[in-house]
MMTF fields as JSON, N, C-alpha, C and O atoms, coordinates in Angstrom:
{
  "mmtfVersion": "1.0.0",
  "mmtfProducer": "UNKNOWN",
  "numBonds": 495,
  "numAtoms": 496,
  "numGroups": 124,
  "numChains": 1,
  "numModels": 1,
  "chainsPerModel": [1],
  "groupsPerChain": [124],
  "chainIdList": ["A"],
  "bondAtomList": [4, 2, 8, 6, 12, 10, 16, 14, 20, 18, 24, 22, 28, 26, 32, 30, 36, 34, 40, 38, 44, 42, 48, 46, 52, 50, 56, 54, 60, 58, 64, 62, 68, 66, 72, 70, 76, 74, 80, 78, 84, 82, 88, 86, 92, 90, 96, 94, 100, 98, 104, 102, 108, 106, 112, 110, 116, 114, 120, 118, 124, 122, 128, 126, 132, 130, 136, 134, 140, 138, 144, 142, 148, 146, 152, 150, 156, 154, 160, 158, 164, 162, 168, 166, 172, 170, 176, 174, 180, 178, 184, 182, 188, 186, 192, 190, 196, 194, 200, 198, 204, 202, 208, 206, 212, 210, 216, 214, 220, 218, 224, 222, 228, 226, 232, 230, 236, 234, 240, 238, 244, 242, 248, 246, 252, 250, 256, 254, 260, 258, 264, 262, 268, 266, 272, 270, 276, 274, 280, 278, 284, 282, 288, 286, 292, 290, 296, 294, 300, 298, 304, 302, 308, 306, 312, 310, 316, 314, 320, 318, 324, 322, 328, 326, 332, 330, 336, 334, 340, 338, 344, 342, 348, 346, 352, 350, 356, 354, 360, 358, 364, 362, 368, 366, 372, 370, 376, 374, 380, 378, 384, 382, 388, 386, 392, 390, 396, 394, 400, 398, 404, 402, 408, 406, 412, 410, 416, 414, 420, 418, 424, 422, 428, 426, 432, 430, 436, 434, 440, 438, 444, 442, 448, 446, 452, 450, 456, 454, 460, 458, 464, 462, 468, 466, 472, 470, 476, 474, 480, 478, 484, 482, 488, 486, 492, 490],
  "bondOrderList": [1, 1, 1, 1, 1, 1, 1, 1, 1, 1, 1, 1, 1, 1, 1, 1, 1, 1, 1, 1, 1, 1, 1, 1, 1, 1, 1, 1, 1, 1, 1, 1, 1, 1, 1, 1, 1, 1, 1, 1, 1, 1, 1, 1, 1, 1, 1, 1, 1, 1, 1, 1, 1, 1, 1, 1, 1, 1, 1, 1, 1, 1, 1, 1, 1, 1, 1, 1, 1, 1, 1, 1, 1, 1, 1, 1, 1, 1, 1, 1, 1, 1, 1, 1, 1, 1, 1, 1, 1, 1, 1, 1, 1, 1, 1, 1, 1, 1, 1, 1, 1, 1, 1, 1, 1, 1, 1, 1, 1, 1, 1, 1, 1, 1, 1, 1, 1, 1, 1, 1, 1, 1, 1],
  "groupList": [{"groupName": "UNK", "atomNameList": ["N", "CA", "C", "O"], "elementList": ["N", "C", "C", "O"], "formalChargeList": [0, 0, 0, 0], "bondAtomList": [1, 0, 2, 1, 3, 2], "bondOrderList": [1, 1, 2], "singleLetterCode": "X", "chemCompType": "L-PEPTIDE LINKING"}],
  "groupTypeList": [0, 0, 0, 0, 0, 0, 0, 0, 0, 0, 0, 0, 0, 0, 0, 0, 0, 0, 0, 0, 0, 0, 0, 0, 0, 0, 0, 0, 0, 0, 0, 0, 0, 0, 0, 0, 0, 0, 0, 0, 0, 0, 0, 0, 0, 0, 0, 0, 0, 0, 0, 0, 0, 0, 0, 0, 0, 0, 0, 0, 0, 0, 0, 0, 0, 0, 0, 0, 0, 0, 0, 0, 0, 0, 0, 0, 0, 0, 0, 0, 0, 0, 0, 0, 0, 0, 0, 0, 0, 0, 0, 0, 0, 0, 0, 0, 0, 0, 0, 0, 0, 0, 0, 0, 0, 0, 0, 0, 0, 0, 0, 0, 0, 0, 0, 0, 0, 0, 0, 0, 0, 0, 0, 0],
  "groupIdList": [1, 2, 3, 4, 5, 6, 7, 8, 9, 10, 11, 12, 13, 14, 15, 16, 17, 18, 19, 20, 21, 22, 23, 24, 25, 26, 27, 28, 29, 30, 31, 32, 33, 34, 35, 36, 37, 38, 39, 40, 41, 42, 43, 44, 45, 46, 47, 48, 49, 50, 51, 52, 53, 54, 55, 56, 57, 58, 59, 60, 61, 62, 63, 64, 65, 66, 67, 68, 69, 70, 71, 72, 73, 74, 75, 76, 77, 78, 79, 80, 81, 82, 83, 84, 85, 86, 87, 88, 89, 90, 91, 92, 93, 94, 95, 96, 97, 98, 99, 100, 101, 102, 103, 104, 105, 106, 107, 108, 109, 110, 111, 112, 113, 114, 115, 116, 117, 118, 119, 120, 121, 122, 123, 124],
  "secStructList": [7, 7, 7, 3, 3, 3, 3, 3, 3, 3, 3, 1, 7, 7, 7, 7, 1, 7, 7, 7, 1, 1, 7, 6, 2, 2, 2, 2, 2, 2, 2, 2, 2, 2, 2, 2, 2, 6, 4, 4, 4, 6, 6, 6, 7, 7, 1, 7, 3, 3, 3, 3, 3, 3, 3, 3, 3, 7, 4, 4, 4, 1, 7, 6, 6, 1, 6, 6, 7, 1, 7, 2, 2, 2, 2, 2, 2, 2, 2, 2, 2, 2, 2, 6, 6, 6, 6, 6, 6, 6, 1, 6, 6, 4, 4, 4, 4, 3, 3, 3, 3, 3, 3, 3, 3, 3, 3, 7, 1, 1, 6, 6, 1, 7, 3, 3, 3, 3, 3, 3, 3, 3, 7, 7],
  "xCoordList": [174.354, 173.667, 173.787, 173.513, 174.133, 174.449, 173.112, 172.067, 173.31, 172.258, 172.129, 173.082, 170.942, 170.923, 170.626, 169.655, 171.629, 171.767, 171.122, 170.753, 170.91, 170.307, 169.798, 170.515, 168.671, 167.971, 167.034, 166.103, 167.391, 166.453, 166.327, 167.212, 165.13, 164.681, 164.974, 164.54, 165.671, 165.716, 165.273, 165.817, 164.1, 163.53, 163.911, 163.861, 164.248, 164.798, 165.544, 165.486, 166.315, 166.971, 168.32, 169.038, 168.785, 170.308, 171.446, 171.332, 172.253, 173.336, 174.753, 175.137, 175.55, 177.043, 177.648, 177.232, 178.797, 179.907, 180.232, 180.284, 180.401, 180.82, 179.951, 179.897, 179.265, 178.159, 178.736, 179.171, 178.732, 179.26, 178.426, 178.664, 177.153, 176.214, 174.906, 174.605, 174.105, 172.941, 173.132, 174.034, 172.039, 172.088, 173.103, 172.844, 174.183, 175.101, 174.96, 175.639, 174.024, 173.515, 172.75, 172.372, 172.63, 171.796, 172.52, 171.95, 173.979, 175.048, 174.819, 174.384, 175.077, 175.017, 173.56, 173.523, 172.497, 171.207, 171.168, 170.874, 171.42, 171.282, 171.923, 171.341, 173.206, 174.098, 173.551, 173.744, 172.821, 172.129, 171.22, 171.233, 170.442, 169.161, 169.594, 169.049, 170.621, 171.352, 171.571, 171.136, 172.173, 172.676, 171.441, 171.352, 170.286, 169.116, 168.342, 167.763, 168.368, 167.488, 167.994, 167.281, 169.537, 169.933, 170.427, 171.166, 169.937, 170.361, 169.966, 170.559, 168.823, 168.611, 169.502, 169.33, 170.771, 171.632, 172.906, 173.787, 173.021, 174.125, 174.542, 173.813, 175.854, 176.215, 175.899, 176.282, 175.244, 174.509, 175.584, 175.6, 176.498, 177.651, 178.662, 179.039, 179.402, 180.461, 181.827, 182.877, 181.746, 182.848, 182.53, 181.737, 183.476, 183.263, 182.025, 181.295, 181.436, 180.083, 180.176, 181.244, 178.859, 178.698, 177.63, 177.053, 177.404, 176.482, 175.799, 176.604, 174.661, 173.652, 172.991, 172.218, 173.473, 172.835, 172.064, 172.571, 170.954, 170.078, 169.823, 169.376, 170.135, 169.997, 168.744, 168.808, 167.689, 166.561, 166.863, 166.975, 167.006, 167.293, 166.139, 165.262, 166.089, 165.012, 165.271, 166.409, 164.12, 164.323, 165.255, 165.955, 165.113, 165.984, 167.62, 168.44, 167.79, 169.151, 169.828, 170.946, 168.998, 169.426, 169.232, 168.408, 169.904, 170.038, 170.265, 170.615, 170.103, 170.619, 172.076, 172.479, 172.804, 174.14, 174.802, 176.024, 173.841, 174.453, 173.274, 172.732, 173.16, 172.154, 172.045, 170.953, 173.28, 173.374, 173.356, 173.725, 172.92, 172.618, 173.894, 174.975, 173.807, 174.912, 175.704, 175.328, 177.17, 178.147, 177.936, 177.709, 177.992, 177.987, 178.882, 178.52, 180.203, 181.24, 180.9, 180.996, 180.416, 180.311, 179.146, 179.136, 177.96, 176.935, 177.269, 176.914, 178.058, 178.397, 179.287, 179.124, 180.116, 181.107, 180.358, 180.808, 179.298, 178.303, 177.819, 178.039, 177.14, 176.135, 177.264, 176.952, 178.513, 179.145, 179.741, 180.044, 179.873, 180.434, 179.244, 179.483, 177.884, 176.662, 176.753, 176.701, 176.913, 176.943, 178.157, 178.177, 179.195, 180.215, 179.918, 180.521, 178.847, 178.256, 177.319, 177.088, 176.802, 175.81, 176.129, 176.713, 175.71, 176.186, 177.492, 177.735, 178.549, 179.783, 180.589, 181.761, 179.75, 180.573, 181.431, 182.539, 181.177, 181.573, 182.739, 183.435, 182.877, 183.622, 184.991, 185.056, 186.208, 187.474, 187.541, 187.163, 187.976, 188.23, 186.999, 187.158, 185.724, 184.233, 184.157, 184.365, 183.873, 183.415, 184.156, 183.601, 185.683, 186.605, 185.871, 186.275, 184.99, 184.39, 183.523, 183.128, 183.415, 182.634, 183.603, 184.443, 183.539, 184.39, 183.859, 184.442, 182.545, 181.652, 180.648, 179.875, 180.483, 179.591, 179.169, 179.889, 177.708, 176.899, 176.19, 175.428, 176.328, 175.543, 174.878, 175.394, 173.667, 173.043, 172.304, 172.187, 171.829, 171.022, 170.009, 170.045, 168.916, 167.725, 167.117, 167.41, 166.244, 165.573, 164.088, 163.316, 163.902, 162.547, 161.685, 162.166, 160.378, 159.108, 158.827, 158.579, 158.808, 158.678, 159.363, 160.34, 159.163, 159.726, 159.536, 160.358, 158.5, 158.102, 158.452, 158.173, 159.224, 160.039, 161.566, 162.163, 162.182, 163.556, 164.126, 163.473, 165.202, 165.971, 166.941, 167.616, 167.172, 168.311, 167.841, 167.357, 168.123, 167.824, 169.218, 170.06, 169.287, 170.55, 170.54, 169.67, 171.185, 170.94, 172.569, 173.506, 172.566, 174.031, 173.829, 172.909, 174.708, 174.876, 176.067, 176.963, 176.163, 177.407, 177.907, 177.208, 179.313, 180.054, 180.151, 180.801, 179.669, 180.099, 181.064, 181.268],
  "yCoordList": [-2.165, -1.201, 0.086, 0.072, 1.116, 2.416, 3.082, 2.864, 3.926, 4.487, 6.017, 6.751, 6.553, 7.87, 8.753, 8.593, 9.635, 10.741, 11.914, 12.673, 12.198, 13.42, 13.433, 13.067, 13.817, 13.952, 15.387, 15.738, 15.908, 17.341, 17.586, 17.295, 18.17, 18.573, 20.129, 20.6, 20.844, 22.19, 22.713, 22.39, 23.707, 24.277, 25.572, 26.449, 25.798, 27.004, 26.641, 25.559, 27.792, 27.537, 27.335, 28.284, 26.209, 25.725, 26.655, 26.764, 27.123, 27.881, 27.646, 27.591, 27.501, 27.128, 28.238, 29.392, 27.818, 28.691, 30.1, 31.274, 29.555, 30.644, 30.716, 29.999, 31.887, 32.307, 33.497, 34.458, 33.414, 34.746, 35.372, 36.563, 34.711, 35.133, 35.44, 34.684, 36.588, 36.888, 37.422, 38.196, 36.889, 37.453, 36.513, 35.413, 37.218, 36.772, 36.774, 36.132, 37.553, 37.616, 36.101, 35.845, 35.456, 34.009, 33.333, 32.626, 33.173, 32.492, 32.608, 31.619, 33.797, 34.16, 33.903, 33.411, 34.061, 33.776, 32.332, 31.896, 31.676, 30.051, 29.46, 28.661, 29.931, 29.634, 30.028, 29.269, 31.156, 31.625, 30.425, 29.782, 30.156, 29.353, 28.094, 27.684, 27.518, 26.149, 26.241, 25.331, 27.225, 27.57, 27.532, 26.81, 28.328, 28.535, 27.222, 26.859, 26.498, 25.251, 24.057, 23.124, 24.171, 23.258, 23.22, 22.351, 24.307, 24.593, 23.252, 22.929, 22.532, 21.493, 20.385, 19.402, 20.556, 19.509, 19.563, 18.734, 20.93, 21.01, 20.043, 19.724, 19.479, 18.171, 16.772, 15.726, 16.895, 15.483, 14.558, 13.338, 15.251, 14.711, 14.729, 15.836, 13.407, 13.561, 13.218, 13.683, 12.366, 11.433, 11.573, 12.271, 10.628, 10.313, 10.163, 9.711, 10.397, 9.961, 9.746, 9.732, 9.52, 9.136, 10.264, 10.762, 10.625, 11.647, 11.7, 11.619, 11.802, 11.535, 12.918, 13.404, 13.474, 14.826, 14.844, 14.265, 15.395, 15.116, 16.759, 17.391, 17.413, 18.854, 18.696, 18.06, 19.487, 19.621, 21.014, 21.913, 21.356, 22.65, 23.081, 22.319, 24.795, 25.388, 24.929, 24.627, 24.868, 24.74, 25.758, 25.492, 26.996, 28.125, 28.084, 28.843, 27.089, 26.676, 25.668, 25.212, 25.313, 24.512, 25.214, 24.8, 26.093, 26.919, 26.119, 24.946, 26.634, 25.902, 25.796, 24.984, 26.471, 26.618, 25.942, 25.886, 25.396, 24.688, 23.521, 23.466, 22.593, 21.664, 20.845, 20.377, 20.534, 19.598, 20.271, 19.662, 21.517, 22.12, 22.465, 22.25, 23.047, 23.389, 22.305, 21.133, 22.851, 21.792, 21.463, 22.347, 20.159, 19.442, 19.867, 20.055, 20.117, 20.482, 21.688, 21.73, 22.812, 24.182, 24.232, 24.924, 23.269, 23.048, 22.639, 23.201, 21.5, 20.802, 21.815, 21.779, 22.662, 23.528, 24.623, 25.115, 25.046, 26.353, 25.47, 25.848, 24.256, 23.5, 23.368, 23.802, 22.709, 22.166, 23.621, 23.493, 24.91, 26.072, 26.473, 27.077, 26.092, 26.459, 25.459, 25.86, 23.944, 23.002, 23.059, 22.448, 23.814, 24.002, 24.764, 24.654, 25.605, 26.597, 25.693, 26.083, 24.573, 23.998, 22.306, 21.899, 21.44, 20.012, 19.506, 18.416, 20.338, 19.961, 20.734, 20.49, 21.769, 22.797, 21.983, 22.475, 21.114, 20.393, 19.391, 18.986, 18.993, 17.891, 18.548, 19.621, 17.807, 18.329, 18.329, 17.351, 19.324, 19.17, 19.749, 20.083, 19.853, 20.044, 19.429, 18.233, 19.771, 19.068, 17.905, 16.989, 17.852, 16.663, 15.449, 14.375, 15.405, 14.367, 13.307, 12.154, 14.144, 13.287, 12.44, 12.96, 11.241, 10.024, 9.539, 9.145, 9.661, 8.935, 9.785, 10.207, 10.189, 11.389, 10.782, 10.418, 10.796, 10.41, 11.736, 12.242, 12.348, 13.52, 13.345, 12.747, 13.94, 13.805, 15.14, 15.912, 15.143, 16.494, 16.227, 15.347, 17.001, 16.703, 17.925, 18.925, 18.0, 19.468, 19.308, 18.368, 20.201, 20.236, 20.409, 20.807, 20.176, 20.571, 21.867, 22.487, 22.541, 23.862, 24.606, 24.023, 25.441, 26.281, 25.86, 26.148, 25.202, 24.797, 23.331, 22.856, 22.785, 21.694, 21.891, 20.938, 22.894, 23.056, 23.069, 23.501, 22.654, 22.462, 21.593, 21.286, 20.965, 19.853, 19.012, 19.434, 17.722, 16.707, 16.124, 15.654, 16.221, 15.889, 14.703, 14.762, 13.792, 12.444, 12.232, 12.181, 12.127, 11.956, 10.572, 10.381, 9.88, 8.167, 8.239, 8.883, 7.457, 7.172, 5.869, 5.153, 5.848, 4.948, 3.589, 3.676, 2.32, 1.254, 0.541, -0.341],
  "zCoordList": [-75.278, -75.877, -75.149, -73.949, -75.665, -74.866, -74.617, -75.231, -73.621, -72.987, -73.352, -73.093, -73.967, -74.285, -72.853, -72.114, -72.691, -71.496, -71.83, -70.934, -73.133, -73.494, -74.923, -75.855, -75.068, -76.376, -76.627, -75.902, -77.5, -77.719, -79.113, -79.919, -79.444, -80.754, -80.391, -79.34, -81.238, -81.281, -82.404, -83.46, -82.385, -83.754, -84.097, -83.234, -85.119, -85.792, -87.05, -87.635, -87.409, -88.581, -88.443, -88.128, -88.635, -88.31, -89.257, -90.478, -88.673, -89.303, -88.816, -87.648, -90.078, -89.784, -89.148, -89.247, -88.384, -87.961, -88.861, -88.496, -90.017, -90.946, -92.238, -93.238, -91.836, -92.897, -93.564, -92.929, -94.922, -95.373, -96.17, -96.372, -96.88, -97.47, -96.617, -95.694, -96.939, -96.36, -95.174, -94.852, -94.343, -92.893, -91.891, -91.402, -91.771, -90.9, -89.42, -88.619, -89.186, -87.643, -87.31, -86.167, -88.071, -87.915, -87.34, -86.509, -87.426, -86.844, -85.429, -84.839, -84.723, -83.3, -82.875, -81.747, -83.364, -83.102, -82.839, -81.726, -83.709, -83.718, -82.456, -81.721, -82.258, -81.202, -80.043, -79.093, -79.819, -78.597, -78.375, -77.325, -79.395, -79.354, -78.62, -77.596, -79.232, -78.868, -77.26, -76.554, -76.756, -75.403, -74.722, -73.728, -75.178, -74.215, -74.133, -73.109, -75.333, -75.283, -74.561, -74.192, -74.349, -73.672, -72.352, -71.889, -71.714, -70.183, -69.268, -68.239, -69.87, -68.832, -68.843, -68.123, -69.906, -69.923, -69.481, -69.71, -68.6, -67.731, -66.775, -65.835, -66.989, -66.012, -66.489, -65.966, -67.414, -67.787, -68.547, -68.385, -69.406, -70.114, -69.254, -68.872, -68.698, -67.725, -68.328, -67.885, -69.377, -69.966, -71.611, -72.243, -71.975, -73.53, -73.949, -73.067, -75.089, -75.628, -76.846, -77.457, -77.427, -78.858, -79.058, -78.092, -80.278, -80.533, -81.749, -82.676, -82.117, -83.335, -83.386, -82.56, -84.572, -84.977, -86.217, -87.178, -86.363, -87.516, -87.681, -86.724, -88.949, -89.119, -90.402, -91.455, -89.877, -90.849, -91.488, -90.655, -92.708, -93.223, -93.812, -94.219, -93.901, -94.675, -96.087, -96.446, -96.977, -98.337, -99.117, -100.093, -98.472, -98.926, -98.823, -99.34, -98.088, -97.741, -98.595, -98.353, -99.722, -100.788, -102.232, -103.047, -102.411, -103.769, -104.95, -104.817, -106.091, -107.168, -107.422, -108.255, -106.841, -106.988, -105.746, -105.607, -104.793, -103.793, -103.144, -102.041, -104.443, -104.441, -103.431, -103.111, -102.73, -101.533, -100.119, -99.115, -100.1, -98.88, -98.157, -98.703, -96.825, -95.997, -95.773, -95.756, -95.544, -95.035, -93.704, -92.878, -93.373, -91.989, -91.169, -90.007, -91.52, -90.631, -89.698, -88.471, -90.695, -90.129, -89.158, -88.14, -89.649, -88.781, -87.367, -86.331, -87.515, -86.091, -85.509, -84.289, -85.82, -85.032, -84.404, -83.369, -84.901, -84.288, -83.317, -82.166, -83.452, -82.796, -81.303, -80.194, -81.611, -80.551, -79.692, -78.506, -80.337, -79.666, -78.679, -77.633, -79.079, -78.133, -76.908, -75.745, -77.307, -76.249, -75.346, -74.277, -75.79, -74.832, -73.596, -72.528, -73.879, -72.798, -71.885, -70.74, -72.315, -71.51, -71.332, -70.328, -72.349, -71.951, -71.958, -71.441, -72.612, -72.642, -71.545, -71.259, -70.925, -69.92, -68.763, -68.549, -68.184, -67.123, -67.278, -66.347, -68.765, -69.4, -69.692, -70.292, -69.207, -69.536, -71.107, -71.753, -71.621, -73.193, -74.047, -75.221, -73.369, -73.906, -74.862, -74.655, -76.229, -77.2, -77.569, -78.175, -77.173, -77.437, -76.884, -77.331, -76.105, -75.325, -76.502, -76.326, -77.673, -78.482, -79.2, -79.933, -79.043, -79.706, -80.974, -81.984, -80.678, -82.124, -82.533, -81.673, -83.937, -84.156, -85.599, -86.529, -85.467, -86.507, -86.988, -86.164, -88.166, -88.522, -89.901, -90.845, -89.903, -91.517, -91.355, -90.404, -92.664, -93.203, -93.946, -94.806, -93.688, -94.721, -95.063, -94.407, -96.074, -96.521, -95.706, -95.897, -94.952, -94.377, -95.405, -96.466, -95.331, -96.275, -96.169, -97.203, -94.894, -94.643, -93.593, -93.125, -93.242, -92.196, -90.806, -89.937, -90.58, -89.322, -88.654, -87.553, -89.852, -89.601, -89.352, -88.852, -89.614, -89.423, -88.047, -87.097, -87.94, -86.683, -86.601, -87.584, -85.111, -85.186, -83.899, -82.848, -84.288, -83.161, -82.739, -83.504, -81.623, -80.864, -79.962, -79.093, -79.955, -79.051, -78.73, -79.527, -77.264, -76.78, -75.798, -75.003, -76.031, -75.288, -74.892, -75.438, -73.733, -73.104, -74.116, -74.832, -73.902, -74.448, -73.731, -72.689, -74.011, -73.179, -73.278, -72.444]
}
């Protein structure tokens, strides 16, 4: 069984790297929040790892013309851009250290439940 080396719930409204509708400043704001909230993880990831990510999106991120919500790949990229400044900062190749990724998304019932859960484990 692998050992969890870092776990964090970051509250906020997850935003993908490429936002072209609405308030585009949310991309930078979300990345800044990721960096701020994960400062306590600098140096914890040293090698290849596996990562579990659960995004909880605001109901408004599920419009009628986009009923399945935001793309996970864009969400992951913005998350990893932030984590490259903290958790992955000291690892050669930065976010390329993630060998196994499990990502999922859910619609939060209200704004107070939005955010992302991150769990990083060693690969044994």
